[in-house]
C-alpha positions as CSV (number, residue, x, y, z in Angstrom):
1,M,162.0,120.9,-49.9
2,K,164.2,118.3,-51.2
3,H,164.2,115.1,-50.8
4,L,167.8,113.9,-52.0
5,L,169.6,110.8,-50.6
6,N,167.2,110.2,-48.2
7,T,167.6,113.5,-46.6
8,L,164.9,116.1,-46.3
9,F,166.3,120.0,-47.2
10,V,164.0,122.4,-45.5
11,T,164.0,125.6,-47.2
12,S,161.5,127.4,-46.1
13,E,162.3,130.3,-43.2
14,D,158.6,129.7,-42.3
15,A,158.3,126.2,-42.1
16,Y,157.7,124.3,-39.0
17,L,157.9,120.6,-38.4
18,S,155.9,118.3,-36.5
19,L,154.5,114.4,-36.6
20,D,151.7,112.8,-37.6
21,G,152.1,109.3,-36.8
22,E,155.1,107.8,-38.7
23,N,155.4,111.3,-41.3
24,V,157.0,114.1,-40.9
25,V,154.8,117.2,-41.4
26,V,155.8,120.1,-43.0
27,N,153.6,123.0,-41.8
28,R,153.0,127.3,-43.1
29,E,151.2,129.8,-42.0
30,K,149.3,126.8,-39.9
31,Q,148.9,124.8,-43.3
32,V,150.3,121.3,-43.8
33,I,152.0,121.7,-47.4
34,A,153.9,118.8,-47.4
35,R,154.6,115.4,-45.8
36,Y,156.8,112.2,-45.7
37,P,157.5,108.9,-44.0
38,L,159.7,109.3,-41.7
39,H,160.6,105.6,-42.3
40,N,162.0,106.4,-45.7
41,L,165.1,109.4,-43.7
42,L,168.0,108.9,-42.5
43,N,168.2,113.3,-42.3
44,I,166.5,116.6,-42.0
45,V,168.5,119.4,-42.3
46,S,166.1,122.6,-41.6
47,F,166.7,126.2,-42.5
48,S,163.8,127.8,-41.0
49,Y,163.6,129.6,-37.8
50,A,160.6,128.4,-36.7
51,G,161.8,125.2,-35.6
52,A,159.8,121.5,-34.9
53,S,158.0,119.7,-32.5
54,P,159.1,118.2,-29.3
55,A,157.6,115.1,-30.7
56,L,159.2,114.9,-34.1
57,M,162.5,115.3,-32.4
58,G,161.9,112.9,-29.6
59,A,160.9,110.3,-32.8
60,C,163.9,111.4,-35.4
61,A,166.3,110.3,-31.9
62,E,164.6,107.0,-31.4
63,R,165.1,105.6,-34.6
64,E,168.0,107.5,-35.6
65,V,167.1,110.1,-37.7
66,A,169.9,112.8,-38.1
67,L,167.7,116.0,-37.2
68,A,169.6,119.6,-37.8
69,F,168.6,122.8,-37.6
70,C,170.3,125.4,-39.2
71,T,169.8,129.9,-40.4
72,P,168.2,130.8,-43.4
73,R,172.3,131.7,-44.4
74,G,173.4,128.0,-43.7
75,K,174.9,128.3,-39.7
76,L,174.4,124.9,-37.4
77,L,172.5,126.2,-34.7
78,A,171.8,122.6,-33.1
79,R,171.9,118.8,-33.7
80,A,169.0,117.0,-32.0
81,T,170.5,113.3,-30.7
82,G,168.3,110.9,-28.4
83,E,170.4,109.5,-25.3
84,G,173.1,107.9,-26.1
85,N,172.8,108.5,-30.0
86,G,175.0,110.5,-32.1
87,N,178.4,109.6,-34.8
88,V,180.3,108.2,-32.3
89,L,181.3,105.0,-35.1
90,L,180.9,107.7,-38.2
91,R,183.5,109.9,-36.3
92,R,185.9,107.4,-35.3
93,T,185.8,106.4,-38.4
94,Q,186.7,109.8,-40.5
95,Y,189.9,109.9,-37.1
96,R,191.3,106.6,-38.1
97,A,190.9,107.2,-41.9
98,A,193.0,110.9,-40.9
99,D,195.7,108.9,-39.0
100,D,196.2,106.5,-42.2
101,L,198.2,109.2,-45.2
102,T,197.4,106.6,-47.6
103,L,193.6,106.6,-47.4
104,S,193.8,110.5,-46.2
105,C,195.3,111.3,-49.7
106,R,192.8,108.7,-51.2
107,I,190.6,111.3,-50.2
108,A,192.2,114.3,-50.5
109,R,193.2,113.7,-54.4
110,V,189.9,113.5,-55.4
111,M,188.9,117.1,-54.0
112,I,191.9,118.5,-55.9
113,F,191.0,116.7,-58.4
114,G,187.6,118.0,-58.3
115,K,189.1,122.1,-57.0
116,L,191.4,122.0,-61.0
117,Y,188.7,120.1,-62.8
118,N,186.0,122.8,-61.5
119,A,189.2,125.3,-62.3
120,R,189.8,124.8,-65.5
121,W,186.0,124.6,-65.9
122,S,185.9,128.3,-65.1
123,I,188.4,129.5,-67.7
124,E,186.3,128.0,-70.2
125,R,183.4,129.8,-69.4
126,T,185.4,132.8,-69.7
127,C,186.5,131.9,-73.1
128,R,183.2,130.8,-73.9
129,D,181.1,133.7,-72.9
130,H,183.3,136.5,-73.1
131,G,186.1,135.5,-75.9
132,L,186.2,139.0,-77.8
133,R,187.6,140.7,-74.6
134,I,189.7,138.0,-73.9
135,D,193.2,136.9,-75.2
136,A,191.8,133.3,-75.6
137,Q,195.5,131.8,-76.2
138,V,196.4,132.7,-72.7
139,L,193.5,131.1,-71.1
140,K,193.2,128.3,-73.4
141,G,197.1,127.3,-72.8
142,A,196.1,127.3,-68.9
143,S,193.3,125.2,-69.5
144,A,195.4,123.1,-71.1
145,K,197.9,122.9,-68.9
146,L,195.1,121.9,-66.3
147,K,193.6,119.4,-68.3
148,E,197.1,117.8,-68.0
149,L,197.4,117.7,-64.2
150,L,194.3,115.6,-64.0
151,P,195.3,112.2,-64.7
152,T,198.6,112.5,-62.4
153,I,196.5,114.0,-59.5
154,L,193.9,110.6,-59.3
155,E,197.4,108.5,-59.3
156,E,199.4,110.2,-56.5
157,S,199.5,108.1,-53.0
158,N,201.6,111.0,-50.9
159,L,199.7,113.6,-49.5
160,N,203.5,116.3,-50.2
161,S,203.6,115.1,-53.7
162,L,200.4,115.9,-54.0
163,R,200.0,119.0,-52.3
164,G,202.9,119.9,-55.3
165,L,200.7,119.2,-57.6
166,E,197.6,121.2,-56.4
167,G,200.5,124.2,-56.0
168,V,201.5,124.0,-59.5
169,G,197.8,124.1,-60.2
170,A,196.8,127.1,-58.3
171,S,199.9,129.0,-60.0
172,T,198.0,127.9,-63.4
173,Y,194.9,128.9,-62.2
174,F,195.6,132.3,-60.6
175,G,198.2,133.2,-63.3
176,V,195.4,133.8,-65.8
177,L,192.7,135.0,-62.9
178,D,193.2,138.6,-63.9
179,D,192.6,137.6,-68.3
180,M,188.9,137.1,-66.4
181,I,188.4,140.3,-64.3
182,L,186.9,142.8,-67.5
183,N,186.3,145.9,-65.9
184,N,187.9,148.1,-63.6
185,K,190.9,147.2,-64.2
186,E,193.1,150.1,-62.6
187,T,191.1,149.1,-59.0
188,F,190.1,144.9,-59.7
189,F,193.3,143.0,-60.9
190,F,195.2,140.2,-59.6
191,R,198.8,139.6,-58.7
192,A,199.1,137.4,-56.7
193,R,197.5,136.0,-53.7
194,S,197.3,137.6,-50.3
195,R,195.2,137.1,-47.1
196,R,196.5,138.3,-43.7
197,P,195.7,141.2,-44.5
198,P,194.8,141.5,-48.4
199,L,196.4,144.1,-50.1
200,D,194.3,144.8,-52.7
201,A,190.1,144.3,-53.5
202,M,190.4,141.2,-54.9
203,N,191.8,139.4,-52.8
204,A,190.2,141.5,-50.1
205,M,186.6,140.5,-51.7
206,L,188.1,136.6,-52.5
207,S,189.1,135.9,-48.4
208,F,184.9,137.0,-47.7
209,A,183.6,134.3,-50.2
210,Y,186.3,132.0,-49.1
211,S,185.2,132.6,-45.6
212,L,182.1,132.1,-46.5
213,L,182.1,129.5,-48.0
214,A,184.1,127.9,-44.8
215,H,181.6,128.6,-42.8
216,D,179.3,126.9,-45.0
217,C,181.5,123.6,-45.2
218,A,182.0,123.4,-41.6
219,S,178.1,123.5,-40.5
220,A,177.2,120.8,-43.6
221,L,179.8,118.7,-42.1
222,E,178.3,119.3,-38.8
223,S,174.6,118.8,-39.9
224,V,176.0,114.7,-41.0
225,G,177.7,114.0,-37.7
226,L,181.1,114.7,-39.3
227,D,183.9,116.6,-37.0
228,A,184.8,119.6,-39.4
229,Y,188.3,120.3,-36.9
230,V,189.7,117.3,-38.5
231,G,190.7,116.8,-42.7
232,F,192.5,114.5,-44.7
233,L,194.6,116.8,-46.9
234,H,194.5,120.4,-44.6
235,R,195.9,118.6,-40.7
236,D,195.1,118.9,-37.7
237,R,195.3,122.8,-36.0
238,P,193.9,124.0,-33.1
239,G,190.7,126.4,-33.9
240,R,191.4,125.3,-37.8
241,T,188.1,123.5,-39.6
242,S,190.9,121.5,-41.8
243,L,188.3,119.4,-43.4
244,A,185.7,122.6,-44.4
245,L,188.5,123.6,-46.0
246,D,189.5,120.2,-47.5
247,L,185.4,120.4,-48.4
248,M,185.8,123.3,-49.9
249,E,188.7,123.0,-52.3
250,E,186.3,121.7,-54.7
251,L,184.0,124.2,-54.7
252,R,186.6,127.3,-54.1
253,P,186.3,128.1,-58.0
254,C,182.6,127.6,-59.2
255,M,181.0,129.3,-56.1
256,A,183.7,131.7,-54.6
257,D,185.8,132.3,-57.7
258,R,182.9,133.3,-60.4
259,F,181.0,134.8,-57.6
260,V,183.2,137.1,-57.0
261,L,184.2,137.8,-60.9
262,T,180.3,138.1,-61.3
263,L,180.6,141.0,-58.2
264,I,182.8,142.8,-60.3
265,N,182.2,142.3,-64.3
266,N,178.6,142.8,-63.4
267,R,180.0,146.4,-61.8
268,I,177.9,144.8,-58.5
269,I,180.5,145.8,-56.6
270,S,182.6,149.4,-57.6
271,P,186.2,151.2,-56.9
272,D,184.0,153.2,-54.2
273,D,182.9,150.0,-52.1
274,F,186.6,150.1,-50.1
275,E,188.7,151.0,-47.8
276,V,192.4,150.9,-46.8
277,S,193.5,150.5,-42.9
278,E,196.7,152.0,-40.9
279,S,198.2,148.5,-41.7
280,G,197.4,148.4,-45.6
281,A,194.5,146.2,-45.4
282,V,192.0,146.3,-48.1
283,L,188.6,145.9,-46.7
284,L,184.9,146.5,-47.9
285,T,183.2,148.7,-46.6
286,E,180.3,147.9,-44.4
287,N,177.9,149.3,-47.1
288,A,179.8,146.6,-49.5
289,R,179.6,143.8,-46.9
290,R,176.1,144.1,-47.1
291,T,175.8,144.0,-50.5
292,F,178.2,141.0,-51.0
293,L,176.5,139.6,-48.8
294,K,173.0,139.5,-50.3
295,N,174.3,138.8,-53.2
296,W,175.8,135.6,-51.7
297,Q,172.5,134.5,-50.4
298,E,170.4,134.9,-53.8
299,K,173.3,132.9,-55.4
300,K,172.9,130.6,-52.9
301,R,169.5,130.5,-54.1
302,D,170.0,129.9,-57.4
303,T,169.2,126.6,-59.3
304,M,171.7,123.9,-60.8
305,T,171.5,120.3,-61.6
306,H,173.9,118.1,-59.3
307,P,176.5,116.3,-61.6
308,Y,176.9,112.5,-60.0
309,L,172.8,113.1,-58.6
310,S,171.6,114.4,-61.6
311,E,168.7,116.3,-59.4
312,K,168.7,119.9,-59.5
313,M,168.8,122.3,-56.4
314,Q,169.7,125.1,-54.7
315,W,173.4,125.9,-55.4
316,G,173.3,126.8,-51.3
317,I,172.2,122.9,-50.9
318,V,175.7,121.6,-52.5
319,P,178.4,121.7,-49.4
320,Y,175.7,119.5,-47.5
321,I,175.2,117.4,-50.2
322,Q,179.0,116.8,-50.8
323,A,179.7,116.3,-46.8
324,L,176.7,113.4,-47.2
325,L,178.3,111.5,-49.6
326,L,182.0,112.3,-47.7
327,A,180.0,110.8,-44.8
328,R,178.5,107.9,-46.5
329,Y,181.8,106.9,-48.3
330,L,183.3,106.7,-45.1
331,R,180.3,104.5,-44.2
332,E,181.3,102.2,-47.0
333,D,178.4,103.0,-48.7
334,L,180.0,104.1,-51.8
335,D,183.3,103.2,-53.1
336,A,184.6,106.4,-53.7
337,Y,183.6,109.6,-52.5
338,P,182.4,111.2,-56.1
339,P,183.9,115.5,-56.2
340,F,181.4,118.4,-57.3
341,L,182.5,118.5,-61.1
342,W,180.8,122.0,-62.5
343,K,180.9,122.4,-66.0
């Protein structure tokens, strides 16, 4: 369990939630392991299959405490709300912000700032950890270019111009991604981004990691009452979770890209773990996908200190924390949305 931002995160897969007076009680194997006053909570997010008692669900609905149920992997299953108790005010605020291009840019530029900031520190970490195996001058040059872009991004007020700056930063970062790959270079290399379909092993892994991260971000947004389909940088498109794509921008370098590099550089995924379809698409084999997912779940259980909250938490909770912070900003509880700045 973790209590952050007046939100109770229940990460034990077999925890059952019940109500005792005015308290949320967490039970495991019919033993009480924790209790929290319900009036201190705004949200409860459970990653357990065991569920919660109807009495607790009713009490949460009555007191307007958002109760969300997710799978242990992070997929949103349901949110419990009472009659007439939804997130209409939050969503109406979100929709108005999305319709205001100036406000949309104000939010999006902070997310892009976070993306390029984290991309820069991913490069710096490679320089620190593998200085003798890389061309440090090339990587340091890319890091310096990204650093120069950051103040300009925070001043940008036009979405199209912001996309242009993001493109420059992404080109700089992806331009040295191949230098951060240290093993099996005949198979694992990066020349350019290819998605539909991925045309090499690196792109196959990046696409898989991005799809998992986008899924986690969409579930996180829905769990706090935001509409994952209405974004600020990514505009409306049928069937696209645009806000999830916005939210994941700042998390791509530190959660997805670093994860893929770790799988390659630690030889967890090998050149034999791929197959080529008739269309030329390079795909992970079934066994490799299982290995990938197993390590992804283990990565999400690793702990880190959140840079804004200064609290220790699992990596898997980070998208939920960022979704909560975004919701608080839209409600005007925060003066600005604080991006996730990893280092």
